[in-house]
Structures are given as structure tokens and as C-alpha cells.
C-alpha positions as CSV (number, residue, x, y, z in Angstrom):
1,M,132.8,87.3,159.9
2,N,134.9,87.2,163.0
3,K,138.4,88.8,163.5
4,N,140.2,85.5,162.9
5,S,138.3,84.9,159.7
6,D,139.1,88.4,158.4
7,K,142.8,87.8,159.2
8,F,142.7,84.4,157.5
9,F,141.3,85.8,154.3
10,S,143.7,88.8,154.4
11,N,146.7,86.5,154.8
12,L,145.4,84.3,152.0
13,G,145.4,87.4,149.8
14,L,149.0,88.1,150.9
15,A,150.1,84.7,150.0
16,M,148.5,85.2,146.5
17,R,150.4,88.5,146.0
18,A,153.6,86.7,147.0
19,G,152.9,84.1,144.3
20,K,152.6,81.2,146.8
21,L,149.1,79.9,145.8
22,V,147.8,77.7,143.1
23,T,144.1,77.7,142.4
24,G,141.7,75.4,140.6
25,E,141.1,71.7,141.1
26,D,143.4,70.4,138.4
27,M,146.3,72.8,139.1
28,V,146.1,72.1,142.8
29,I,146.0,68.3,142.3
30,E,149.0,68.5,139.9
31,S,150.9,70.7,142.5
32,V,150.1,68.1,145.3
33,R,151.4,65.3,143.1
34,N,154.6,67.3,142.5
35,G,155.2,67.7,146.2
36,E,154.9,71.5,146.0
37,T,151.7,72.1,148.0
38,K,151.9,72.3,151.8
39,L,148.2,73.0,152.5
40,V,145.0,72.6,150.5
41,I,141.9,74.8,151.3
42,V,138.6,73.7,149.9
43,A,135.4,75.8,150.0
44,E,132.7,74.6,152.3
45,D,130.3,74.8,149.5
46,A,132.4,72.6,147.2
47,S,130.6,69.6,145.6
48,A,131.0,66.2,147.3
49,G,132.8,64.9,144.2
50,T,135.3,67.7,144.1
51,F,136.0,67.4,147.8
52,K,136.5,63.6,147.6
53,K,138.8,63.9,144.6
54,V,141.0,66.5,146.3
55,N,140.8,64.9,149.7
56,D,141.9,61.5,148.3
57,K,145.0,63.0,146.7
58,C,145.8,64.9,149.9
59,I,145.6,61.8,152.0
60,Y,147.7,59.8,149.6
61,Y,150.4,62.5,149.4
62,Q,150.1,63.4,153.1
63,V,149.1,67.1,152.5
64,P,146.9,68.8,155.1
65,I,143.5,69.7,153.8
66,H,141.0,72.0,155.4
67,Q,137.4,73.1,154.4
68,Y,136.9,76.8,155.1
69,G,134.8,79.6,153.7
70,R,132.6,79.8,150.7
71,R,133.8,79.9,147.2
72,D,133.0,83.6,146.8
73,Q,134.9,84.4,150.0
74,L,138.0,82.5,148.9
75,G,137.9,84.1,145.4
76,A,137.4,87.6,146.7
77,S,140.3,87.2,149.2
78,I,142.7,86.5,146.4
79,G,141.3,89.0,144.0
80,K,139.8,86.4,141.6
81,E,136.4,85.1,140.7
82,A,134.9,82.3,143.0
83,R,137.5,79.6,143.8
84,V,136.7,76.2,145.2
85,V,140.2,74.7,145.7
86,I,143.3,76.6,146.7
87,G,146.8,75.2,147.3
88,V,149.4,76.9,149.4
89,N,152.9,76.2,148.1
90,D,154.9,77.8,151.0
91,A,155.4,76.1,154.4
92,G,155.5,79.5,156.2
93,F,152.2,80.7,154.8
94,A,150.7,77.2,155.4
95,R,151.7,77.2,159.1
96,M,150.4,80.8,159.5
97,L,147.0,80.0,158.0
98,L,146.7,76.8,160.0
99,K,147.5,78.6,163.2
100,Q,144.8,81.1,162.5
101,L,142.3,78.2,162.1
102,D,143.6,76.7,165.4
103,R,144.6,73.6,163.6
104,T,146.8,70.9,165.2
105,E,148.5,69.9,161.9
106,V,150.9,72.9,162.0
107,D,153.9,70.7,163.1
108,G,153.1,68.1,160.5
109,I,154.1,70.4,157.6
110,D,157.3,69.1,156.0
111,Q,159.7,72.1,155.9
112,T,162.2,70.1,153.9
113,R,159.9,70.2,150.9
114,Q,160.2,74.0,150.4
């Protein structure tokens, strides 16, 4: 793991402790539908069906989605068992995580939906 990766997982854990994450496919999709989620992270080893289902919802509701890490890494970073889908429900945490991934969607996160 590189330094940026370590920082990403550390900040994901911080967001969890702050109560700003939703985990699990169904809970994340519900949160996306409700306009609460600002960023969705899907494990790189997620099944194609899971990724398609979550990706389609994110496209429809215009929520940034990013594949990063393995399910065991995502789960360990938030103090849980393996997690495949994580939703970030805070614009500040979402921007910070995207910056760490050198993403260009940072300015596309709607701050009015906090």
C-alpha cells in the first residue's frame, strides 16, 4: 500500500467514526435514492452484477462512484467485516476522499444537499 492509499483508508475510518458512512448494497442504494449520499465507493473485487446495479443508480441520481480497494481492505478500514459498497453521506468527507484519489469530480459534489 502506498502513502495515499493508507491515508484514504484512514480517512474512510474517520468518516465511519463520525457517522457519515452507510454500508451494504441495499442501504447505499436507498441512501442514494434519498439524496443523502455524496460519493459511493465499490470494492474492486465486487461482482459485475453488484457494480452494475449500484453504478446505474449513481448515474441516474448523479452521485460520483469510484472503485477502490478490496472488500477486506474497505471493511477493515471502517472496523467491520468485508464491505463491498460504501456510501459517504457528507460532502466534506466525499471531497477529501476524492482529492486523495486524484479525482476530477471534486467540484461536482453538490454542497446544497448536505
